[in-house]
C-alpha positions as CSV (number, residue, x, y, z in Angstrom):
1,M,0.0,0.0,0.0
2,A,1.0,3.6,-0.5
3,D,2.0,5.7,2.5
4,F,-1.1,6.9,4.3
5,S,-1.4,8.9,7.5
6,N,-2.7,7.1,10.6
7,A,-6.1,8.8,10.0
8,E,-6.3,7.7,6.4
9,M,-5.1,4.1,6.9
10,P,-8.4,2.6,8.4
11,D,-10.4,4.3,5.6
12,M,-8.2,2.8,2.9
13,V,-8.3,-0.7,4.5
14,L,-12.1,-0.5,4.5
15,T,-12.2,0.9,0.9
16,Y,-9.9,-2.0,-0.4
17,G,-12.0,-4.5,1.5
18,Q,-15.2,-3.1,0.0
19,A,-13.8,-3.2,-3.5
20,R,-12.6,-6.8,-3.0
21,L,-16.0,-7.8,-1.7
22,R,-17.6,-6.2,-4.8
23,E,-15.2,-8.0,-7.2
24,N,-14.9,-11.4,-5.6
25,G,-17.9,-11.7,-3.4
26,K,-15.6,-12.2,-0.4
27,F,-13.2,-10.2,1.7
28,Q,-10.2,-12.6,1.2
29,P,-8.0,-11.9,-1.8
30,C,-8.4,-14.0,-4.8
31,C,-5.6,-16.6,-5.1
32,N,-6.1,-17.7,-8.7
33,D,-3.1,-17.3,-11.1
34,R,-0.5,-16.5,-8.4
35,G,3.1,-17.6,-8.6
36,R,4.9,-19.1,-11.5
37,E,3.5,-21.8,-13.6
38,R,5.0,-25.2,-13.2
39,T,7.4,-26.0,-16.0
40,E,6.8,-29.0,-18.2
41,R,9.9,-30.7,-16.7
42,V,8.4,-30.6,-13.2
43,L,5.1,-32.0,-14.5
44,D,6.9,-34.8,-16.3
45,A,8.9,-35.6,-13.1
46,E,5.7,-36.3,-11.1
47,E,5.3,-39.7,-12.7
48,E,9.0,-40.5,-12.2
49,I,8.8,-39.5,-8.6
50,L,5.8,-41.7,-7.9
51,N,7.4,-44.7,-9.6
52,S,10.6,-44.3,-7.7
53,V,8.9,-44.0,-4.3
54,G,6.7,-47.0,-5.2
55,E,9.9,-49.0,-5.9
56,N,11.7,-47.8,-2.8
57,P,9.6,-46.0,-0.2
58,R,12.6,-45.3,2.0
59,I,14.5,-43.2,-0.6
60,S,15.5,-39.8,0.6
61,V,14.2,-36.6,-0.9
62,R,17.7,-35.4,-1.7
63,R,18.7,-38.6,-3.4
64,L,15.4,-38.8,-5.4
65,S,15.7,-35.1,-6.5
66,Y,19.3,-35.7,-7.6
67,R,18.4,-38.8,-9.5
68,I,15.5,-37.2,-11.3
69,G,17.2,-33.8,-11.8
70,V,14.7,-31.5,-10.1
71,S,14.8,-29.4,-6.9
72,P,14.1,-31.1,-3.6
73,F,11.2,-28.7,-3.2
74,V,9.6,-30.3,-6.2
75,V,9.8,-33.8,-4.6
C-alpha cells in the first residue's frame, strides 16, 4: 500500500475490503493465477517421482531429486 497517514489508513483498508467484496464476493484476496506456472519438466517428473517412491519408499528426498534432476522442493 502507499504511504497513508494514521487517520487515512483505516479508511483505505475498508475501501480496499469493499472493493474486494464487490469484485470477488468475499473479503479474502483471490488466489487464482498467483506464482509461477509449473514447468513441463516438473510436470513430467511427477510420474517418475511416484514410480521411484513406489519401488523404494525409504528413498530420501535429496537422493530422489538428484536422480530425477529436479529441486528437492519439487519432490
